[in-house]
C-alpha positions in Angstrom: 47.6 68.8 90.9 48.8 72.3 90.2 52.3 71.4 91.3 52.5 68.6 89.0 51.3 71.1 86.3 53.6 73.5 87.4 56.6 70.9 88.0 55.5 68.4 85.2 58.5 66.1 85.7 57.5 65.9 89.5 60.8 67.7 91.0 60.8 68.6 94.3 61.8 72.2 95.8 65.1 70.8 97.1 66.1 69.0 94.2 65.5 72.2 92.2 67.2 74.5 94.6 70.3 71.7 94.4 70.2 72.3 90.6 70.0 76.2 90.8 73.3 76.3 93.5 75.5 73.7 91.4 74.7 75.6 88.2 75.2 78.7 89.5 78.5 77.9 90.4 79.7 75.6 87.7 77.3 77.2 84.9 77.3 74.3 82.8 76.7 70.8 84.3 75.2 67.3 83.7 72.4 65.6 86.1 75.2 63.3 87.5 77.2 66.2 88.4 74.9 67.7 90.3 73.7 64.5 91.9 76.9 63.8 93.2 77.4 67.0 94.5 74.0 67.6 96.1 72.9 64.0 96.9 76.1 61.6 97.1 74.1 59.5 99.0 72.3 58.5 95.7 75.5 57.2 94.4 75.4 54.2 97.0 71.6 53.5 95.8 70.0 51.3 93.4 73.1 48.9 93.4 70.9 45.9 92.5 70.4 47.5 89.0 71.5 44.8 86.2 74.1 47.5 84.8 76.0 50.6 85.4 73.8 52.4 83.3 70.5 51.6 84.8 72.2 52.3 88.0 73.2 56.0 87.0 69.7 56.7 85.5 68.2 55.5 88.6 70.3 57.7 91.0 70.1 60.9 88.7 66.3 60.6 88.2 65.4 63.2 90.5 67.8 65.7 89.7 67.1 65.2 85.7 63.3 65.9 86.7 64.4 69.0 88.6 66.4 70.2 85.4 63.7 69.4 83.1 61.2 71.4 85.5 64.0 74.3 85.4 64.0 74.3 81.9 60.1 74.6 81.6 60.4 77.6 83.7 62.5 79.0 81.5 65.7 78.7 84.0 67.9 76.6 82.3 68.6 75.4 78.9 70.2 72.5 76.9 73.9 72.9 76.7 74.6 70.2 74.1 76.2 66.6 75.5 79.4 65.6 76.4 82.0 63.3 74.6 80.3 60.7 76.8 76.6 61.6 75.6 75.3 63.1 78.6 73.1 66.2 78.6 74.6 69.4 79.9 72.6 72.0 81.1 73.3 75.8 81.3 71.4 78.5 83.1 69.6 81.4 81.3 70.0 85.0 82.4 66.8 84.5 84.5 68.1 81.0 85.7 71.6 82.7 87.0 69.7 85.5 88.5 67.6 82.7 90.6 70.8 81.0 91.4 72.4 84.1 92.6 69.3 84.1 95.1 69.9 80.6 96.4 73.7 81.3 96.4 73.1 84.9 98.2 75.2 86.6 95.7 75.0 89.4 93.6 75.3 89.6 90.0 79.0 90.6 89.8 79.7 87.8 91.7 78.3 85.1 89.8 81.1 84.9 87.2 80.9 84.5 83.9 80.0 81.4 81.3 82.5 78.7 81.1 84.6 78.9 77.8 83.2 76.9 74.9 79.7 75.4 77.2 77.9 73.3 75.3 80.0 73.1 72.1 83.0 70.3 71.6 81.5 68.6 74.3 81.9 70.7 76.7 85.3 69.3 78.0 87.1 71.9 80.0 84.1 72.9 81.7 83.4 69.4 82.6 87.1 69.4 83.9 86.2 72.1 85.9 83.1 70.6 87.7 85.3 67.6 88.3 88.1 69.5 89.7 85.5 71.4 92.2 83.9 67.9 93.2 87.4 66.3 93.5 88.0 69.4 95.8 84.7 69.1 98.0 84.6 65.1 98.2 81.2 65.3 99.2 80.1 62.6 102.0 77.2 60.6 101.8 74.7 60.8 105.0 74.9 57.3 106.0 71.2 57.2 107.4 70.0 57.6 103.6 72.0 54.8 102.8 70.4 52.4 105.3 68.8 49.3 104.0 71.1 49.0 100.9 73.3 45.9 100.6 76.1 45.3 102.6 78.4 45.8 100.3 76.7 49.7 99.3 76.9 50.6 103.1 80.4 49.4 103.2 81.4 51.8 100.4 79.5 54.6 101.5 81.3 54.2 105.1 84.7 53.9 103.7 84.1 57.1 101.7 82.9 58.7 104.8 86.2 57.9 106.6 88.1 58.7 103.5 90.1 62.1 104.6 87.6 65.4 103.8 87.9 67.9 100.9 87.3 71.5 101.6 83.8 73.6 101.5 81.2 73.1 100.1 79.5 74.3 96.5 78.9 77.9 97.9 82.7 78.0 98.8 83.7 78.1 94.9 83.2 80.4 92.1 84.0 79.8 88.5 84.9 81.9 85.4 85.8 85.1 87.7 87.3 88.0 86.2 90.7 89.1 87.6 91.0 92.6 85.5 94.2 94.2 84.8 92.2 97.0 83.4 88.6 97.7 83.9 86.5 97.2 86.6 85.3 93.6 88.0 81.7 94.2 86.4 83.7 95.5 83.1 86.8 94.1 82.9 89.3 95.1 80.5 90.2 93.1 77.4 93.1 90.6 78.0 92.3 90.1 81.6 93.0 86.5 83.2 89.5 84.6 84.2 90.0 82.3 86.8 88.8 78.8 86.0 87.8 78.2 89.9 88.0 80.3 93.1 88.0 79.0 96.4 87.3 80.8 99.6 87.8 78.5 102.9 89.1 80.3 105.6 87.6 77.9 107.9 89.9 75.3 106.2 93.1 77.5 106.3 92.5 78.6 102.7 91.3 81.9 102.5 91.6 82.3 98.8 92.7 80.0 96.3 92.7 80.2 92.3 92.7 77.1 90.5 93.2 76.5 86.8 92.1 73.6 85.1 93.8 72.1 81.8 93.1 69.0 79.7 96.5 68.8 78.3 95.8 70.2 74.9 97.0 73.9 75.4 100.3 74.5 74.5 102.8 75.2 77.6 103.4 78.8 76.6 99.4 79.5 76.5 99.4 78.4 80.0 102.1 80.2 81.1 100.8 83.5 79.6 97.7 83.1 81.6 100.1 83.3 84.9 101.5 86.9 83.4 97.8 88.1 83.5 97.6 86.8 87.0 100.9 88.9 87.9 99.4 91.9 86.3 96.3 91.8 88.1 98.0 91.3 91.5 100.2 94.4 91.3 97.2 96.5 90.2 96.1 98.5 93.1 92.9 100.1 93.9 91.3 102.7 96.7 89.4 100.6 99.1 86.5 102.3 101.1 89.0 103.8 103.5 90.5 105.6 100.7 93.9 103.7 100.9 95.4 102.2 97.9 95.8 98.2 98.2 96.1 95.5 95.8 92.9 95.0 94.0 92.0 91.7 94.8 92.2 92.4 98.5 89.0 95.0 98.0 87.1 91.9 96.9 88.4 89.2 98.8 89.8 88.7 102.5 93.1 87.3 103.2 95.8 87.7 105.9 98.0 90.4 106.3 101.4 89.9 104.5 104.3 88.6 106.4 107.2 90.7 106.5 109.9 89.2 103.9 107.6 86.7 102.8 104.5 88.3 101.1 103.3 86.4 98.5 100.5 86.9 96.1 97.7 84.6 96.3 98.4 80.9 95.5 97.1 79.2 92.5 96.7 75.4 91.6 96.9 74.1 88.4 94.9 70.9 87.5 96.4 68.6 84.6 93.3 66.0 83.1 95.0 63.7 80.9 92.8 64.1 77.7 94.9 65.4 75.3 98.0 64.3 73.8 100.5 66.3 76.0 101.3 64.3 78.8 100.6 65.9 82.4 104.1 65.8 83.7 105.8 67.0 80.8 103.2 70.0 81.0 104.0 70.6 84.6 107.7 70.4 84.0 107.4 73.0 80.9 105.1 75.4 82.5 107.1 75.8 85.5 110.3 76.5 83.6 108.2 79.1 82.0 106.7 80.9 84.8 110.0 80.3 86.8 110.2 84.4 87.6 106.7 84.5 89.2 107.1 81.8 91.5 111.2 81.2 92.2 112.1 82.2 96.1 115.4 83.6 97.5 117.4 81.2 100.1 117.5 82.7 103.5 119.4 81.9 106.5 118.2 78.8 108.1 117.9 76.7 105.1 114.6 77.9 103.6 113.2 80.3 100.9 111.1 83.3 101.0 108.8 84.4 98.3 108.1 88.0 98.7 106.2 89.4 95.9 106.1 85.9 94.3 103.1 83.9 93.2 102.9 80.2 94.7 102.0 77.9 91.9 100.9 74.0 92.7 100.3 71.5 90.3 98.7 68.3 90.1 96.2 65.8 88.1 92.7 65.4 88.6 93.5 61.7 89.0 95.8 62.2 92.1 93.3 64.9 93.5 90.2 62.2 93.1 92.7 59.4 95.0 94.1 61.5 97.8 92.1 64.5 98.0 93.1 68.2 99.2 95.0 66.5 102.7 97.1 63.8 100.2 100.3 64.1 99.0 99.0 64.6 95.6 100.6 68.2 95.0 103.6 69.6 93.7 105.0 73.3 94.2 107.0 74.8 91.2 110.5 74.6 92.5 110.0 71.9 95.0 111.0 68.2 94.5 108.5 66.6 96.6 104.9 65.9 96.9 102.9 67.6 99.5 99.4 68.2 100.9 97.7 71.0 99.6 98.2 73.3 102.9 102.1 72.5 103.0 102.5 72.9 99.0 101.2 76.6 99.3 102.5 77.4 102.2 106.3 77.5 103.4 106.7 74.9 106.3 110.5 75.5 106.1 110.3 78.8 106.8 107.9 78.0 109.8 110.0 75.5 110.7 113.3 77.5 110.5 111.6 80.5 112.4 110.4 77.9 115.1 113.9 76.9 115.8 115.0 80.5 115.6 112.4 81.2 118.3 113.0 78.0 120.5 116.7 79.0 120.2 116.1 82.6 121.5 113.9 81.5 124.0 116.6 78.8 125.5 119.2 81.8 124.9 117.0 84.3 127.1 116.5 81.2 129.8 120.1 80.6 130.1 121.0 84.2 130.5 118.3 84.7 133.1 119.7 81.7 134.9 123.2 83.1 134.7 122.2 86.3 135.9 120.2 84.7 138.6 123.2 83.1 139.7 125.0 86.7 140.4 122.0 88.1 142.0 123.4 89.5 145.6 121.8 87.8 148.9 121.3 90.2 152.0 124.1 89.4 154.3 121.4 89.7 157.1 118.4 87.9 156.5 119.6 85.7 153.2 116.7 87.3 151.0 117.8 87.8 147.1 117.9 91.6 146.1 115.0 92.6 143.9 116.2 94.1 140.7 115.3 97.8 141.7 117.7 97.0 144.8 120.3 95.0 143.1 120.5 97.9 140.5 120.7 100.5 142.9 123.3 99.0 145.1 125.5 98.5 142.2 125.0 102.2 140.9 127.9 104.6 141.2 127.2 107.6 143.0 129.9 109.9 143.6 130.1 111.8 146.6 127.2 109.7 148.3 127.5 106.1 147.8 125.1 103.6 149.7 126.7 102.5 153.1 124.5 99.4 153.2 125.4 97.5 149.8 124.9 94.3 151.4 121.4 94.4 152.6 118.3 94.2 151.0 115.3 97.2 151.3 114.0 95.5 154.4 117.0 95.2 156.5 118.8 98.6 154.8 115.5 100.0 156.0 115.6 98.4 159.9 119.5 99.3 160.1 118.6 103.1 158.9 116.0 103.3 161.4 118.2 101.8 164.0 120.9 104.5 163.0 118.4 107.2 163.1 117.4 106.2 166.4 121.1 106.1 167.8 121.8 109.5 166.2 118.5 111.1 167.7 119.3 109.5 171.1 122.9 110.7 170.7 121.6 114.3 170.0 119.4 114.3 172.7 122.3 113.1 175.1 124.6 115.7 173.8 121.8 118.5 174.1 121.2 117.4 177.8 124.7 117.6 178.4 125.2 121.0 176.9 122.1 122.1 178.8 123.7 121.0 181.7 126.8 122.5 181.3 125.2 125.9 180.3 123.0 125.4 183.8 126.6 125.0 185.7 128.4 127.7 184.4 125.4 130.0 185.0 125.3 128.7 188.7 129.3 129.3 189.1 128.7 132.8 187.3 126.1 133.6 190.0 127.9 132.7 192.6 131.1 134.5 191.7 128.9 137.8 191.4 127.3 137.6 194.3 131.1 137.6 196.5 132.0 140.4 194.0 129.1 142.4 195.4 129.6 141.5 198.9 
């Protein structure tokens, strides 16, 4: 009874933790969004309800109860309603601190509150949330769908089999300041605020900034935000080792820049077709206005290098939902093909060009090695190929000395030299013996003459 009194809506600890984690990242969200992120299996339950509204009410009941209990505890507040009439929930200061504990993040890592949260239907915040969900593509646990109608199980299985998304809710942060002046905790006026920051090194995306737009902003306003991004990317700060480096690298990890293609972190621009401006026209106009920030230079080998540039990639929320990050939903500014997110952010032509160069280099070295091997001398005695050292020694010019056995390998040369040494030694001994014998004969002859003289 005490538990029921403390949590009158009857929510479980798990569902309240789900709500805190989701709101800690998204800051403003509906029960439906929290449910789809945290318990995607519930999407495939209650399929026998008469209407979509009843099905939605049933599948979101647990998380609505959790949000109600968080509100009673002073951790969340009502934030108005979306244009579709759904309740939006926001965290209080205490709720943000509790969410930080769930996410294992300090206050400076929690980010700010979303723009216009709880006002005018929170349309921008909702688009940010839907972008995060479309990037993650939460997969249902099929064991928790067992017993549902065959159609529901088949739909859940199809989603499980679909391409994966990237990361989990803890891989994301929203409304993150990118100060050009000031500090991380107290950014200066006019700094950029990233709608979403994704860190997923395990998925090959150590750092990705994401901007969401409802096709309501003027293109120059969107483009001006990239000017602010570039100001932040150019800002230097001292790291813990006392060395100056880009300020963003003091907070996030990313691979060391590659020579000739040291780009700034990539930015993904997601358009949601709510406003009157068409997403395609917005992409084209923003691309033109931001050309100085993203346009690369042609390099030998048929690819571009983007040293000091910012990769900007665009898509629509509809395409992102349909294909996910692994599908051909992304168009990088300056390219005329749709690619998956990794290829759009990266430089596959450069990678292919460098791979071709490396392969050509390997082939050239192999050919040179084969040609050199064909020229390698062979010992005239035993037929063994010369070692590199022997080949070098036999080819060296040594004025006044020379190598008397250029045609022999080291072993055969050593054997011949030893034989020559023995022969020389034998000859010296023979000559010495002859000399001694000659001296003895001379002495004997001299002794005979002396004897005759005395007599």
